[in-house]
N, C-alpha and C positions, 0 to 999 in steps of 0.2 A: 504493500500500500504506500502511495506517495505521501510523504510527510507534509504537514502544512508549512506554508511560507511564513517565516519570521520577518516582519516588515517594520522598520523604524522610519518614521516620517519626520522630516525637518522642513519647516515652512519659512518662506522668505517673502518680504514685501515687494521685492523687485527681482527681475532676472539678473541684474548686475550683482546684487548681493548673493544670489544663488551661485553665480559663476565664481565669485571671489571665494566662497566657502569650498566649492569644488576644487579649485586650485590648491587651497590649503590641505584638503584631504588627500589629493593626489601627491602633493609634496611629502606629506607625512608617510604615506604608503611607500613611496619610492625610497625615502631615506631609510626606513626600517628594512625593506627588502634588500637594499644594497648592503646594509650592515650585516644582515643575517646570511645572505647567500652570494653577494657580489653582483647580483643582477636584479632588475625590476622588469617583470613581465606584465605588460599592460595590453588589454584588448580595447580597441576603439569602437565608438559608435559613429554613425553618420547622422546628418541632419543639421538644421540651423542652430539649435541650442548647443550641440557640441562644437560647432565651428567657432562660435564666440568664445567658448572655453579654450579651444586650441590656440586661438590668437593670444590669449592671456598667458599661455604656457611658454611662449617664446622667451619671456624674461625670467623664467624660473632659474634659480641658482642650484644646479645639481650636476652630478657626474653623468652627463648624457651618454657617455660611452658604455654605461652599464644598463641602458634601457634597451628592451626588446619589445617591438611593437607588432601586435597582431590585430586582426579585424574581425568583428562579430558577424558582419555580413557584407555582401557586395552585389552590385548590379552587373548583369552580364552585358557589358558595353566594352568598346575598345579600351585598351590599357590607359590611354591618355585622355579619355573622355572626361570633361570637367564634372559630369554628373556622378562619377564613381566616388565612393567614399574614400578610397586611397588617394585619389587626385585632390579631393577637398582637404584631406589631412595634410598632404604635402604643401599645398598652397597656403593654408592657414598657419601651419606650424612647422612641419618636419623639414621643409627646405630652409628653415631659418635657424636650426639648431644642429649641433654636430652628433646626432645619433648616427652611428655607422650604417651605411646603406645595407650591408649584409644582415643587419638586425631589424630591418623593417620587412615583415613577412606579409606582403599583399596577397590577397586571394586572386589567383589567375583566372578571373571570371570571363576574360575574353575567349577562353577555351570552350565556353558553354557550361551550363549549370552542372550537368552530370560529370563531365571530365574535371571541371574545376573543383567540385566537391570532393572527388576522389583524390585529387592532387593535394588539396589543403588538408584533408584527413591524414595523408601521408606525412606532410610537413609537421603536423602537430603530434605525430605518433611518439616522438621522443621528447615532447614537451610535457612536463608534469603539471602541477597545479599552477594556475595563473596567480599573480599577486593582486590584480585589480581588473575588474571588468566594468567598462562604462556602457550604459544602455540608455536608450530613450523610450518614449511611449507614444504610440500613434493614437489617432482619434478613435480607432476601432479597438484599442487595447493591444495592438501588436507591439512586439519589441524585436530588435534585429530585423530579420525578414521572416519571423514566425507569425503567421497571420491566423485569425480565427477560422475554424473549419478545416485547417490542415493538421498534419501530424507534426507535433513540435519536438519530437525526439526526447521524451522525458525519461525513458527507461535507461538503465545502466548499460544495456547492450545496444543502445541507439548509435547510429553513425556519428562520428565527430562533426562532420559537416553534411548538411542536407542540400540536395538540389531542389530549387523551387521553380515551378513552371507556370504558376497561375497567380502571381501576386496581383492584388486588386488595383495597384497603381503601377504605371509603366516605369521601367520595363517589367514585363511579367516574369521574365526569367532572371533568377537570382541564385545566390548561394548564401546559406546561413549556418552558423554554428548551431548545433542542436541545443535544446534547453538543458539537457544533461551536461553537455560540455561547458556551456556558459556558467553552470553552477560549480564547476571544478575550479574554485578560486578562493583565495583568502577573503576577498571583499568584492561586493557588487555595489555599484553606485548608479542609480537611476537619476537622470536629469530631466525634469518635466517643467516646461514653460509653455505659455500661450493659452488663451481662453478656450480655444477649440478642443483642448484636452480635458475640459471639465467633466464631461460625461464619463470618459474613460477612467478618470481618477475616482469619481464617485462609485463607479462599478467595482473598481479594484478594492477600494476601502470597504465596500459592502460584501466582499467575498465572492464576486462573480468569477467564473472560470474563464479568464482572459489569458492570452499568452504571457503577459508580464508576470502573472502569478505562477507560471510554470518554472521560473528560475528559482531554484531552491538550494543555495549553497549552505554548507554546514552552519555558518555563523549568521545567516540571515542576510537581508538586503537593506541598504540605506537609500531612501528616496528623498531627493532634494526637489521640492516643488514650490511654485508660487502659491502663497497663502490663499489667493482668490479662487484657486481651483478646488478647495475643500469646502467652500461655502455653498449653502443652499441644498 
């Protein structure tokens, strides 16, 4: 039986305050991971809210050479397409800091969903527990590219990465880490901003079975949200 999700909510009066706290939490996680193991393994999210956060990370004082960057999901588009999550992360942040190129593990989604999912599963085969996973929340409750009505890969024997062929928003073809693999981490940080997310947040807090609820790491998840989203 799948255990319940332990969820800690942190509410902010503005997206800017939320982003500032997220930077602090990432900085603390990185510092601790580098002390403990010499490396910080971070999984990135796509979307507008993470982009603003990534731009703030440019000025972080840290040992960038110890960072290893992974992606929670990707759109099946050409490698340089600006709509790809990896391209956004590079433009907003990674091209401006000295993280070694060989330590940025993009999903090769230009190969197509099935081949890319298999390739990324192989990439992650030797990677143990992540240190921090960043996630967003869609208006329909989706996270990464795990959408309502699909298999979210919650079981321990689920594939590491899932091919997605019918995403409700273009492009329909994507790759997503499974819910189980996203939960194999010391910490999960959801970033939720924008009034359009109100219904999804209320459903989540009411216990609805949405994809965001399927991410169940051992130590629970931290949700940073604008306070307006929990009213009403």
